[in-house]
mmCIF file of the N, C-alpha and C atoms, coordinates in Angstrom:
data_MODEL
# 
_entry.id   MODEL 
# 
loop_
_atom_site.group_PDB 
_atom_site.id 
_atom_site.type_symbol 
_atom_site.label_atom_id 
_atom_site.label_alt_id 
_atom_site.label_comp_id 
_atom_site.label_asym_id 
_atom_site.label_entity_id 
_atom_site.label_seq_id 
_atom_site.pdbx_PDB_ins_code 
_atom_site.Cartn_x 
_atom_site.Cartn_y 
_atom_site.Cartn_z 
_atom_site.occupancy 
_atom_site.B_iso_or_equiv 
_atom_site.pdbx_formal_charge 
_atom_site.auth_seq_id 
_atom_site.auth_comp_id 
_atom_site.auth_asym_id 
_atom_site.auth_atom_id 
_atom_site.pdbx_PDB_model_num 
ATOM 1   N N  . UNK A 1 1  ? 149.711 95.772  100.358 1.00 0.00 ? 1  UNK A N  1 
ATOM 2   C CA . UNK A 1 1  ? 150.810 95.027  99.811  1.00 0.00 ? 1  UNK A CA 1 
ATOM 3   C C  . UNK A 1 1  ? 150.262 94.171  98.669  1.00 0.00 ? 1  UNK A C  1 
ATOM 4   N N  . UNK A 1 2  ? 150.984 94.140  97.584  1.00 0.00 ? 2  UNK A N  1 
ATOM 5   C CA . UNK A 1 2  ? 150.614 93.289  96.457  1.00 0.00 ? 2  UNK A CA 1 
ATOM 6   C C  . UNK A 1 2  ? 151.758 92.305  96.237  1.00 0.00 ? 2  UNK A C  1 
ATOM 7   N N  . UNK A 1 3  ? 151.431 91.031  96.226  1.00 0.00 ? 3  UNK A N  1 
ATOM 8   C CA . UNK A 1 3  ? 152.418 89.989  95.987  1.00 0.00 ? 3  UNK A CA 1 
ATOM 9   C C  . UNK A 1 3  ? 152.007 89.282  94.710  1.00 0.00 ? 3  UNK A C  1 
ATOM 10  N N  . UNK A 1 4  ? 152.887 89.266  93.740  1.00 0.00 ? 4  UNK A N  1 
ATOM 11  C CA . UNK A 1 4  ? 152.626 88.560  92.491  1.00 0.00 ? 4  UNK A CA 1 
ATOM 12  C C  . UNK A 1 4  ? 153.499 87.318  92.451  1.00 0.00 ? 4  UNK A C  1 
ATOM 13  N N  . UNK A 1 5  ? 152.893 86.191  92.183  1.00 0.00 ? 5  UNK A N  1 
ATOM 14  C CA . UNK A 1 5  ? 153.673 84.971  92.081  1.00 0.00 ? 5  UNK A CA 1 
ATOM 15  C C  . UNK A 1 5  ? 152.869 83.743  92.455  1.00 0.00 ? 5  UNK A C  1 
ATOM 16  N N  . UNK A 1 6  ? 153.546 82.626  92.485  1.00 0.00 ? 6  UNK A N  1 
ATOM 17  C CA . UNK A 1 6  ? 152.949 81.344  92.790  1.00 0.00 ? 6  UNK A CA 1 
ATOM 18  C C  . UNK A 1 6  ? 153.092 81.074  94.284  1.00 0.00 ? 6  UNK A C  1 
ATOM 19  N N  . UNK A 1 7  ? 151.977 80.853  94.954  1.00 0.00 ? 7  UNK A N  1 
ATOM 20  C CA . UNK A 1 7  ? 151.986 80.635  96.407  1.00 0.00 ? 7  UNK A CA 1 
ATOM 21  C C  . UNK A 1 7  ? 152.904 79.475  96.781  1.00 0.00 ? 7  UNK A C  1 
ATOM 22  N N  . UNK A 1 8  ? 152.836 78.386  96.030  1.00 0.00 ? 8  UNK A N  1 
ATOM 23  C CA . UNK A 1 8  ? 153.661 77.214  96.363  1.00 0.00 ? 8  UNK A CA 1 
ATOM 24  C C  . UNK A 1 8  ? 155.152 77.518  96.266  1.00 0.00 ? 8  UNK A C  1 
ATOM 25  N N  . UNK A 1 9  ? 155.545 78.345  95.320  1.00 0.00 ? 9  UNK A N  1 
ATOM 26  C CA . UNK A 1 9  ? 156.952 78.731  95.196  1.00 0.00 ? 9  UNK A CA 1 
ATOM 27  C C  . UNK A 1 9  ? 157.404 79.471  96.442  1.00 0.00 ? 9  UNK A C  1 
ATOM 28  N N  . UNK A 1 10 ? 156.585 80.401  96.932  1.00 0.00 ? 10 UNK A N  1 
ATOM 29  C CA . UNK A 1 10 ? 156.924 81.132  98.149  1.00 0.00 ? 10 UNK A CA 1 
ATOM 30  C C  . UNK A 1 10 ? 156.992 80.190  99.348  1.00 0.00 ? 10 UNK A C  1 
ATOM 31  N N  . UNK A 1 11 ? 156.009 79.307  99.477  1.00 0.00 ? 11 UNK A N  1 
ATOM 32  C CA . UNK A 1 11 ? 155.942 78.425  100.643 1.00 0.00 ? 11 UNK A CA 1 
ATOM 33  C C  . UNK A 1 11 ? 157.080 77.410  100.686 1.00 0.00 ? 11 UNK A C  1 
ATOM 34  N N  . UNK A 1 12 ? 157.617 77.043  99.543  1.00 0.00 ? 12 UNK A N  1 
ATOM 35  C CA . UNK A 1 12 ? 158.700 76.061  99.501  1.00 0.00 ? 12 UNK A CA 1 
ATOM 36  C C  . UNK A 1 12 ? 160.078 76.708  99.414  1.00 0.00 ? 12 UNK A C  1 
ATOM 37  N N  . UNK A 1 13 ? 160.146 78.004  99.623  1.00 0.00 ? 13 UNK A N  1 
ATOM 38  C CA . UNK A 1 13 ? 161.434 78.695  99.596  1.00 0.00 ? 13 UNK A CA 1 
ATOM 39  C C  . UNK A 1 13 ? 162.307 78.216  100.750 1.00 0.00 ? 13 UNK A C  1 
ATOM 40  N N  . UNK A 1 14 ? 163.613 78.133  100.512 1.00 0.00 ? 14 UNK A N  1 
ATOM 41  C CA . UNK A 1 14 ? 164.528 77.683  101.562 1.00 0.00 ? 14 UNK A CA 1 
ATOM 42  C C  . UNK A 1 14 ? 164.480 78.624  102.764 1.00 0.00 ? 14 UNK A C  1 
ATOM 43  N N  . UNK A 1 15 ? 164.380 79.911  102.491 1.00 0.00 ? 15 UNK A N  1 
ATOM 44  C CA . UNK A 1 15 ? 164.323 80.891  103.582 1.00 0.00 ? 15 UNK A CA 1 
ATOM 45  C C  . UNK A 1 15 ? 162.927 81.497  103.597 1.00 0.00 ? 15 UNK A C  1 
ATOM 46  N N  . UNK A 1 16 ? 162.328 81.521  104.744 1.00 0.00 ? 16 UNK A N  1 
ATOM 47  C CA . UNK A 1 16 ? 161.043 82.192  104.894 1.00 0.00 ? 16 UNK A CA 1 
ATOM 48  C C  . UNK A 1 16 ? 159.819 81.366  104.577 1.00 0.00 ? 16 UNK A C  1 
ATOM 49  N N  . UNK A 1 17 ? 159.989 80.089  104.243 1.00 0.00 ? 17 UNK A N  1 
ATOM 50  C CA . UNK A 1 17 ? 158.843 79.243  103.901 1.00 0.00 ? 17 UNK A CA 1 
ATOM 51  C C  . UNK A 1 17 ? 157.732 79.264  104.938 1.00 0.00 ? 17 UNK A C  1 
ATOM 52  N N  . UNK A 1 18 ? 158.045 79.018  106.224 1.00 0.00 ? 18 UNK A N  1 
ATOM 53  C CA . UNK A 1 18 ? 157.001 79.039  107.261 1.00 0.00 ? 18 UNK A CA 1 
ATOM 54  C C  . UNK A 1 18 ? 156.324 80.414  107.392 1.00 0.00 ? 18 UNK A C  1 
ATOM 55  N N  . UNK A 1 19 ? 157.104 81.489  107.205 1.00 0.00 ? 19 UNK A N  1 
ATOM 56  C CA . UNK A 1 19 ? 156.525 82.827  107.278 1.00 0.00 ? 19 UNK A CA 1 
ATOM 57  C C  . UNK A 1 19 ? 155.498 83.014  106.160 1.00 0.00 ? 19 UNK A C  1 
ATOM 58  N N  . UNK A 1 20 ? 155.847 82.576  104.935 1.00 0.00 ? 20 UNK A N  1 
ATOM 59  C CA . UNK A 1 20 ? 154.913 82.695  103.807 1.00 0.00 ? 20 UNK A CA 1 
ATOM 60  C C  . UNK A 1 20 ? 153.666 81.863  104.049 1.00 0.00 ? 20 UNK A C  1 
ATOM 61  N N  . UNK A 1 21 ? 153.838 80.652  104.594 1.00 0.00 ? 21 UNK A N  1 
ATOM 62  C CA . UNK A 1 21 ? 152.676 79.798  104.877 1.00 0.00 ? 21 UNK A CA 1 
ATOM 63  C C  . UNK A 1 21 ? 151.710 80.501  105.822 1.00 0.00 ? 21 UNK A C  1 
ATOM 64  N N  . UNK A 1 22 ? 152.246 81.113  106.881 1.00 0.00 ? 22 UNK A N  1 
ATOM 65  C CA . UNK A 1 22 ? 151.420 81.834  107.853 1.00 0.00 ? 22 UNK A CA 1 
ATOM 66  C C  . UNK A 1 22 ? 150.716 83.020  107.194 1.00 0.00 ? 22 UNK A C  1 
ATOM 67  N N  . UNK A 1 23 ? 151.461 83.788  106.422 1.00 0.00 ? 23 UNK A N  1 
ATOM 68  C CA . UNK A 1 23 ? 150.899 84.961  105.760 1.00 0.00 ? 23 UNK A CA 1 
ATOM 69  C C  . UNK A 1 23 ? 149.791 84.564  104.787 1.00 0.00 ? 23 UNK A C  1 
ATOM 70  N N  . UNK A 1 24 ? 150.050 83.567  103.941 1.00 0.00 ? 24 UNK A N  1 
ATOM 71  C CA . UNK A 1 24 ? 149.049 83.164  102.951 1.00 0.00 ? 24 UNK A CA 1 
ATOM 72  C C  . UNK A 1 24 ? 147.818 82.538  103.600 1.00 0.00 ? 24 UNK A C  1 
ATOM 73  N N  . UNK A 1 25 ? 147.995 81.821  104.700 1.00 0.00 ? 25 UNK A N  1 
ATOM 74  C CA . UNK A 1 25 ? 146.843 81.255  105.417 1.00 0.00 ? 25 UNK A CA 1 
ATOM 75  C C  . UNK A 1 25 ? 145.952 82.381  105.942 1.00 0.00 ? 25 UNK A C  1 
ATOM 76  N N  . UNK A 1 26 ? 146.575 83.416  106.500 1.00 0.00 ? 26 UNK A N  1 
ATOM 77  C CA . UNK A 1 26 ? 145.827 84.561  107.007 1.00 0.00 ? 26 UNK A CA 1 
ATOM 78  C C  . UNK A 1 26 ? 145.113 85.287  105.855 1.00 0.00 ? 26 UNK A C  1 
ATOM 79  N N  . UNK A 1 27 ? 145.791 85.459  104.742 1.00 0.00 ? 27 UNK A N  1 
ATOM 80  C CA . UNK A 1 27 ? 145.186 86.140  103.593 1.00 0.00 ? 27 UNK A CA 1 
ATOM 81  C C  . UNK A 1 27 ? 144.020 85.331  103.017 1.00 0.00 ? 27 UNK A C  1 
ATOM 82  N N  . UNK A 1 28 ? 144.168 84.009  102.956 1.00 0.00 ? 28 UNK A N  1 
ATOM 83  C CA . UNK A 1 28 ? 143.066 83.163  102.465 1.00 0.00 ? 28 UNK A CA 1 
ATOM 84  C C  . UNK A 1 28 ? 141.854 83.292  103.377 1.00 0.00 ? 28 UNK A C  1 
ATOM 85  N N  . UNK A 1 29 ? 142.090 83.282  104.676 1.00 0.00 ? 29 UNK A N  1 
ATOM 86  C CA . UNK A 1 29 ? 141.020 83.411  105.669 1.00 0.00 ? 29 UNK A CA 1 
ATOM 87  C C  . UNK A 1 29 ? 140.226 84.710  105.478 1.00 0.00 ? 29 UNK A C  1 
ATOM 88  N N  . UNK A 1 30 ? 140.924 85.769  105.097 1.00 0.00 ? 30 UNK A N  1 
ATOM 89  C CA . UNK A 1 30 ? 140.304 87.082  104.929 1.00 0.00 ? 30 UNK A CA 1 
ATOM 90  C C  . UNK A 1 30 ? 139.835 87.357  103.501 1.00 0.00 ? 30 UNK A C  1 
ATOM 91  N N  . UNK A 1 31 ? 139.916 86.347  102.622 1.00 0.00 ? 31 UNK A N  1 
ATOM 92  C CA . UNK A 1 31 ? 139.466 86.525  101.245 1.00 0.00 ? 31 UNK A CA 1 
ATOM 93  C C  . UNK A 1 31 ? 140.332 87.490  100.448 1.00 0.00 ? 31 UNK A C  1 
ATOM 94  N N  . UNK A 1 32 ? 141.628 87.489  100.728 1.00 0.00 ? 32 UNK A N  1 
ATOM 95  C CA . UNK A 1 32 ? 142.530 88.434  100.081 1.00 0.00 ? 32 UNK A CA 1 
ATOM 96  C C  . UNK A 1 32 ? 143.434 87.786  99.033  1.00 0.00 ? 32 UNK A C  1 
ATOM 97  N N  . UNK A 1 33 ? 143.137 86.568  98.640  1.00 0.00 ? 33 UNK A N  1 
ATOM 98  C CA . UNK A 1 33 ? 143.903 85.880  97.599  1.00 0.00 ? 33 UNK A CA 1 
ATOM 99  C C  . UNK A 1 33 ? 143.059 85.901  96.330  1.00 0.00 ? 33 UNK A C  1 
ATOM 100 N N  . UNK A 1 34 ? 143.641 86.367  95.234  1.00 0.00 ? 34 UNK A N  1 
ATOM 101 C CA . UNK A 1 34 ? 142.926 86.469  93.966  1.00 0.00 ? 34 UNK A CA 1 
ATOM 102 C C  . UNK A 1 34 ? 143.682 85.716  92.885  1.00 0.00 ? 34 UNK A C  1 
ATOM 103 N N  . UNK A 1 35 ? 142.966 85.261  91.879  1.00 0.00 ? 35 UNK A N  1 
ATOM 104 C CA . UNK A 1 35 ? 143.573 84.563  90.749  1.00 0.00 ? 35 UNK A CA 1 
ATOM 105 C C  . UNK A 1 35 ? 144.013 85.550  89.667  1.00 0.00 ? 35 UNK A C  1 
ATOM 106 N N  . UNK A 1 36 ? 144.176 86.779  90.022  1.00 0.00 ? 36 UNK A N  1 
ATOM 107 C CA . UNK A 1 36 ? 144.592 87.827  89.104  1.00 0.00 ? 36 UNK A CA 1 
ATOM 108 C C  . UNK A 1 36 ? 144.736 89.120  89.889  1.00 0.00 ? 36 UNK A C  1 
ATOM 109 N N  . UNK A 1 37 ? 144.825 90.226  89.179  1.00 0.00 ? 37 UNK A N  1 
ATOM 110 C CA . UNK A 1 37 ? 144.975 91.526  89.804  1.00 0.00 ? 37 UNK A CA 1 
ATOM 111 C C  . UNK A 1 37 ? 143.615 92.205  89.902  1.00 0.00 ? 37 UNK A C  1 
ATOM 112 N N  . UNK A 1 38 ? 143.091 92.407  91.113  1.00 0.00 ? 38 UNK A N  1 
ATOM 113 C CA . UNK A 1 38 ? 141.795 93.078  91.247  1.00 0.00 ? 38 UNK A CA 1 
ATOM 114 C C  . UNK A 1 38 ? 141.953 94.585  91.010  1.00 0.00 ? 38 UNK A C  1 
ATOM 115 N N  . UNK A 1 39 ? 141.069 95.144  90.199  1.00 0.00 ? 39 UNK A N  1 
ATOM 116 C CA . UNK A 1 39 ? 141.108 96.583  89.907  1.00 0.00 ? 39 UNK A CA 1 
ATOM 117 C C  . UNK A 1 39 ? 139.692 97.147  89.969  1.00 0.00 ? 39 UNK A C  1 
ATOM 118 N N  . UNK A 1 40 ? 139.606 98.468  90.175  1.00 0.00 ? 40 UNK A N  1 
ATOM 119 C CA . UNK A 1 40 ? 138.307 99.137  90.126  1.00 0.00 ? 40 UNK A CA 1 
ATOM 120 C C  . UNK A 1 40 ? 138.488 100.464 89.411  1.00 0.00 ? 40 UNK A C  1 
ATOM 121 N N  . UNK A 1 41 ? 137.428 100.955 88.829  1.00 0.00 ? 41 UNK A N  1 
ATOM 122 C CA . UNK A 1 41 ? 137.448 102.227 88.128  1.00 0.00 ? 41 UNK A CA 1 
ATOM 123 C C  . UNK A 1 41 ? 137.325 103.345 89.164  1.00 0.00 ? 41 UNK A C  1 
ATOM 124 N N  . UNK A 1 42 ? 138.158 104.360 89.067  1.00 0.00 ? 42 UNK A N  1 
ATOM 125 C CA . UNK A 1 42 ? 138.107 105.471 90.015  1.00 0.00 ? 42 UNK A CA 1 
ATOM 126 C C  . UNK A 1 42 ? 136.837 106.302 89.861  1.00 0.00 ? 42 UNK A C  1 
ATOM 127 N N  . UNK A 1 43 ? 136.308 106.381 88.651  1.00 0.00 ? 43 UNK A N  1 
ATOM 128 C CA . UNK A 1 43 ? 135.091 107.172 88.425  1.00 0.00 ? 43 UNK A CA 1 
ATOM 129 C C  . UNK A 1 43 ? 133.825 106.369 88.692  1.00 0.00 ? 43 UNK A C  1 
ATOM 130 N N  . UNK A 1 44 ? 133.921 105.049 88.603  1.00 0.00 ? 44 UNK A N  1 
ATOM 131 C CA . UNK A 1 44 ? 132.770 104.162 88.820  1.00 0.00 ? 44 UNK A CA 1 
ATOM 132 C C  . UNK A 1 44 ? 133.208 103.066 89.798  1.00 0.00 ? 44 UNK A C  1 
ATOM 133 N N  . UNK A 1 45 ? 133.294 103.356 91.095  1.00 0.00 ? 45 UNK A N  1 
ATOM 134 C CA . UNK A 1 45 ? 133.838 102.414 92.081  1.00 0.00 ? 45 UNK A CA 1 
ATOM 135 C C  . UNK A 1 45 ? 133.137 101.058 92.131  1.00 0.00 ? 45 UNK A C  1 
ATOM 136 N N  . UNK A 1 46 ? 131.898 100.987 91.656  1.00 0.00 ? 46 UNK A N  1 
ATOM 137 C CA . UNK A 1 46 ? 131.202 99.700  91.653  1.00 0.00 ? 46 UNK A CA 1 
ATOM 138 C C  . UNK A 1 46 ? 131.633 98.829  90.473  1.00 0.00 ? 46 UNK A C  1 
ATOM 139 N N  . UNK A 1 47 ? 132.408 99.373  89.541  1.00 0.00 ? 47 UNK A N  1 
ATOM 140 C CA . UNK A 1 47 ? 132.916 98.614  88.400  1.00 0.00 ? 47 UNK A CA 1 
ATOM 141 C C  . UNK A 1 47 ? 134.264 98.007  88.777  1.00 0.00 ? 47 UNK A C  1 
ATOM 142 N N  . UNK A 1 48 ? 134.276 96.695  88.987  1.00 0.00 ? 48 UNK A N  1 
ATOM 143 C CA . UNK A 1 48 ? 135.493 95.990  89.389  1.00 0.00 ? 48 UNK A CA 1 
ATOM 144 C C  . UNK A 1 48 ? 135.763 94.840  88.433  1.00 0.00 ? 48 UNK A C  1 
ATOM 145 N N  . UNK A 1 49 ? 137.012 94.531  88.241  1.00 0.00 ? 49 UNK A N  1 
ATOM 146 C CA . UNK A 1 49 ? 137.446 93.426  87.384  1.00 0.00 ? 49 UNK A CA 1 
ATOM 147 C C  . UNK A 1 49 ? 138.634 92.741  88.039  1.00 0.00 ? 49 UNK A C  1 
ATOM 148 N N  . UNK A 1 50 ? 138.879 91.505  87.641  1.00 0.00 ? 50 UNK A N  1 
ATOM 149 C CA . UNK A 1 50 ? 140.099 90.806  88.030  1.00 0.00 ? 50 UNK A CA 1 
ATOM 150 C C  . UNK A 1 50 ? 140.839 90.496  86.749  1.00 0.00 ? 50 UNK A C  1 
ATOM 151 N N  . UNK A 1 51 ? 142.031 91.041  86.615  1.00 0.00 ? 51 UNK A N  1 
ATOM 152 C CA . UNK A 1 51 ? 142.823 90.896  85.403  1.00 0.00 ? 51 UNK A CA 1 
ATOM 153 C C  . UNK A 1 51 ? 143.759 89.701  85.551  1.00 0.00 ? 51 UNK A C  1 
ATOM 154 N N  . UNK A 1 52 ? 143.647 88.747  84.615  1.00 0.00 ? 52 UNK A N  1 
ATOM 155 C CA . UNK A 1 52 ? 144.426 87.510  84.718  1.00 0.00 ? 52 UNK A CA 1 
ATOM 156 C C  . UNK A 1 52 ? 145.525 87.407  83.667  1.00 0.00 ? 52 UNK A C  1 
ATOM 157 N N  . UNK A 1 53 ? 145.387 88.142  82.586  1.00 0.00 ? 53 UNK A N  1 
ATOM 158 C CA . UNK A 1 53 ? 146.390 88.081  81.515  1.00 0.00 ? 53 UNK A CA 1 
ATOM 159 C C  . UNK A 1 53 ? 146.597 89.481  80.949  1.00 0.00 ? 53 UNK A C  1 
ATOM 160 N N  . UNK A 1 54 ? 147.716 89.723  80.295  1.00 0.00 ? 54 UNK A N  1 
ATOM 161 C CA . UNK A 1 54 ? 148.012 91.082  79.812  1.00 0.00 ? 54 UNK A CA 1 
ATOM 162 C C  . UNK A 1 54 ? 146.908 91.699  78.952  1.00 0.00 ? 54 UNK A C  1 
ATOM 163 N N  . UNK A 1 55 ? 146.249 90.898  78.138  1.00 0.00 ? 55 UNK A N  1 
ATOM 164 C CA . UNK A 1 55 ? 145.195 91.414  77.266  1.00 0.00 ? 55 UNK A CA 1 
ATOM 165 C C  . UNK A 1 55 ? 144.018 91.980  78.054  1.00 0.00 ? 55 UNK A C  1 
ATOM 166 N N  . UNK A 1 56 ? 143.834 91.524  79.284  1.00 0.00 ? 56 UNK A N  1 
ATOM 167 C CA . UNK A 1 56 ? 142.717 91.986  80.108  1.00 0.00 ? 56 UNK A CA 1 
ATOM 168 C C  . UNK A 1 56 ? 142.795 93.489  80.396  1.00 0.00 ? 56 UNK A C  1 
ATOM 169 N N  . UNK A 1 57 ? 144.017 94.049  80.431  1.00 0.00 ? 57 UNK A N  1 
ATOM 170 C CA . UNK A 1 57 ? 144.145 95.486  80.662  1.00 0.00 ? 57 UNK A CA 1 
ATOM 171 C C  . UNK A 1 57 ? 143.435 96.270  79.565  1.00 0.00 ? 57 UNK A C  1 
ATOM 172 N N  . UNK A 1 58 ? 143.722 95.935  78.297  1.00 0.00 ? 58 UNK A N  1 
ATOM 173 C CA . UNK A 1 58 ? 143.097 96.649  77.179  1.00 0.00 ? 58 UNK A CA 1 
ATOM 174 C C  . UNK A 1 58 ? 141.600 96.390  77.100  1.00 0.00 ? 58 UNK A C  1 
ATOM 175 N N  . UNK A 1 59 ? 141.193 95.170  77.422  1.00 0.00 ? 59 UNK A N  1 
ATOM 176 C CA . UNK A 1 59 ? 139.786 94.802  77.298  1.00 0.00 ? 59 UNK A CA 1 
ATOM 177 C C  . UNK A 1 59 ? 138.920 95.385  78.424  1.00 0.00 ? 59 UNK A C  1 
ATOM 178 N N  . UNK A 1 60 ? 139.381 95.301  79.650  1.00 0.00 ? 60 UNK A N  1 
ATOM 179 C CA . UNK A 1 60 ? 138.552 95.668  80.797  1.00 0.00 ? 60 UNK A CA 1 
ATOM 180 C C  . UNK A 1 60 ? 138.845 97.039  81.399  1.00 0.00 ? 60 UNK A C  1 
ATOM 181 N N  . UNK A 1 61 ? 140.081 97.509  81.298  1.00 0.00 ? 61 UNK A N  1 
ATOM 182 C CA . UNK A 1 61 ? 140.428 98.798  81.898  1.00 0.00 ? 61 UNK A CA 1 
ATOM 183 C C  . UNK A 1 61 ? 141.195 99.681  80.909  1.00 0.00 ? 61 UNK A C  1 
ATOM 184 N N  . UNK A 1 62 ? 140.599 99.961  79.750  1.00 0.00 ? 62 UNK A N  1 
ATOM 185 C CA . UNK A 1 62 ? 141.301 100.807 78.777  1.00 0.00 ? 62 UNK A CA 1 
ATOM 186 C C  . UNK A 1 62 ? 141.554 102.194 79.368  1.00 0.00 ? 62 UNK A C  1 
ATOM 187 N N  . UNK A 1 63 ? 142.721 102.711 79.118  1.00 0.00 ? 63 UNK A N  1 
ATOM 188 C CA . UNK A 1 63 ? 143.098 104.046 79.602  1.00 0.00 ? 63 UNK A CA 1 
ATOM 189 C C  . UNK A 1 63 ? 142.998 104.176 81.121  1.00 0.00 ? 63 UNK A C  1 
ATOM 190 N N  . UNK A 1 64 ? 143.096 103.070 81.841  1.00 0.00 ? 64 UNK A N  1 
ATOM 191 C CA . UNK A 1 64 ? 143.101 103.107 83.300  1.00 0.00 ? 64 UNK A CA 1 
ATOM 192 C C  . UNK A 1 64 ? 141.748 103.250 83.954  1.00 0.00 ? 64 UNK A C  1 
ATOM 193 N N  . UNK A 1 65 ? 140.677 103.174 83.194  1.00 0.00 ? 65 UNK A N  1 
ATOM 194 C CA . UNK A 1 65 ? 139.335 103.295 83.765  1.00 0.00 ? 65 UNK A CA 1 
ATOM 195 C C  . UNK A 1 65 ? 138.522 102.055 83.459  1.00 0.00 ? 65 UNK A C  1 
ATOM 196 N N  . UNK A 1 66 ? 137.282 102.257 83.049  1.00 0.00 ? 66 UNK A N  1 
ATOM 197 C CA . UNK A 1 66 ? 136.450 101.133 82.643  1.00 0.00 ? 66 UNK A CA 1 
ATOM 198 C C  . UNK A 1 66 ? 135.849 101.459 81.278  1.00 0.00 ? 66 UNK A C  1 
ATOM 199 N N  . UNK A 1 67 ? 134.976 100.610 80.798  1.00 0.00 ? 67 UNK A N  1 
ATOM 200 C CA . UNK A 1 67 ? 134.398 100.800 79.475  1.00 0.00 ? 67 UNK A CA 1 
ATOM 201 C C  . UNK A 1 67 ? 133.180 101.717 79.491  1.00 0.00 ? 67 UNK A C  1 
ATOM 202 N N  . UNK A 1 68 ? 132.708 102.088 80.659  1.00 0.00 ? 68 UNK A N  1 
ATOM 203 C CA . UNK A 1 68 ? 131.536 102.952 80.769  1.00 0.00 ? 68 UNK A CA 1 
ATOM 204 C C  . UNK A 1 68 ? 131.945 104.405 80.534  1.00 0.00 ? 68 UNK A C  1 
ATOM 205 N N  . UNK A 1 69 ? 131.238 105.124 79.661  1.00 0.00 ? 69 UNK A N  1 
ATOM 206 C CA . UNK A 1 69 ? 131.575 106.534 79.432  1.00 0.00 ? 69 UNK A CA 1 
ATOM 207 C C  . UNK A 1 69 ? 131.398 107.354 80.714  1.00 0.00 ? 69 UNK A C  1 
ATOM 208 N N  . UNK A 1 70 ? 132.282 108.290 80.942  1.00 0.00 ? 70 UNK A N  1 
ATOM 209 C CA . UNK A 1 70 ? 132.246 109.103 82.144  1.00 0.00 ? 70 UNK A CA 1 
ATOM 210 C C  . UNK A 1 70 ? 130.965 109.923 82.219  1.00 0.00 ? 70 UNK A C  1 
ATOM 211 N N  . UNK A 1 71 ? 130.533 110.503 81.113  1.00 0.00 ? 71 UNK A N  1 
ATOM 212 C CA . UNK A 1 71 ? 129.385 111.407 81.153  1.00 0.00 ? 71 UNK A CA 1 
ATOM 213 C C  . UNK A 1 71 ? 128.099 110.676 81.547  1.00 0.00 ? 71 UNK A C  1 
ATOM 214 N N  . UNK A 1 72 ? 127.955 109.410 81.183  1.00 0.00 ? 72 UNK A N  1 
ATOM 215 C CA . UNK A 1 72 ? 126.750 108.653 81.543  1.00 0.00 ? 72 UNK A CA 1 
ATOM 216 C C  . UNK A 1 72 ? 126.674 108.512 83.057  1.00 0.00 ? 72 UNK A C  1 
ATOM 217 N N  . UNK A 1 73 ? 127.757 108.121 83.679  1.00 0.00 ? 73 UNK A N  1 
ATOM 218 C CA . UNK A 1 73 ? 127.778 107.957 85.135  1.00 0.00 ? 73 UNK A CA 1 
ATOM 219 C C  . UNK A 1 73 ? 127.543 109.297 85.818  1.00 0.00 ? 73 UNK A C  1 
ATOM 220 N N  . UNK A 1 74 ? 128.165 110.362 85.318  1.00 0.00 ? 74 UNK A N  1 
ATOM 221 C CA . UNK A 1 74 ? 128.003 111.681 85.921  1.00 0.00 ? 74 UNK A CA 1 
ATOM 222 C C  . UNK A 1 74 ? 126.555 112.143 85.841  1.00 0.00 ? 74 UNK A C  1 
ATOM 223 N N  . UNK A 1 75 ? 125.909 111.931 84.693  1.00 0.00 ? 75 UNK A N  1 
ATOM 224 C CA . UNK A 1 75 ? 124.522 112.344 84.538  1.00 0.00 ? 75 UNK A CA 1 
ATOM 225 C C  . UNK A 1 75 ? 123.603 111.563 85.451  1.00 0.00 ? 75 UNK A C  1 
ATOM 226 N N  . UNK A 1 76 ? 123.847 110.248 85.601  1.00 0.00 ? 76 UNK A N  1 
ATOM 227 C CA . UNK A 1 76 ? 123.009 109.428 86.475  1.00 0.00 ? 76 UNK A CA 1 
ATOM 228 C C  . UNK A 1 76 ? 123.159 109.832 87.933  1.00 0.00 ? 76 UNK A C  1 
ATOM 229 N N  . UNK A 1 77 ? 124.362 110.195 88.355  1.00 0.00 ? 77 UNK A N  1 
ATOM 230 C CA . UNK A 1 77 ? 124.578 110.599 89.742  1.00 0.00 ? 77 UNK A CA 1 
ATOM 231 C C  . UNK A 1 77 ? 123.965 111.966 90.019  1.00 0.00 ? 77 UNK A C  1 
ATOM 232 N N  . UNK A 1 78 ? 123.822 112.793 88.994  1.00 0.00 ? 78 UNK A N  1 
ATOM 233 C CA . UNK A 1 78 ? 123.283 114.142 89.171  1.00 0.00 ? 78 UNK A CA 1 
ATOM 234 C C  . UNK A 1 78 ? 121.772 114.154 89.322  1.00 0.00 ? 78 UNK A C  1 
ATOM 235 N N  . UNK A 1 79 ? 121.110 113.085 88.877  1.00 0.00 ? 79 UNK A N  1 
ATOM 236 C CA . UNK A 1 79 ? 119.638 113.057 88.873  1.00 0.00 ? 79 UNK A CA 1 
ATOM 237 C C  . UNK A 1 79 ? 119.113 112.794 90.261  1.00 0.00 ? 79 UNK A C  1 
# 
């Protein structure tokens, strides 16, 4: 599940506030709260980024991957 938004807005909602508080407390405990959108490259799983603003998509994950050329990773894994 991906939830985008401000935690305080969810927690202070007229309906469901206590439910959100419980959910977010559990997520914080498990290290599942991020200050952006966590992504990883499918071809290079060790390459991870957290995207915080729209420009980060073009800078860190161009074309849905990472900045590392595919052939370099493939050659290194083959050796």
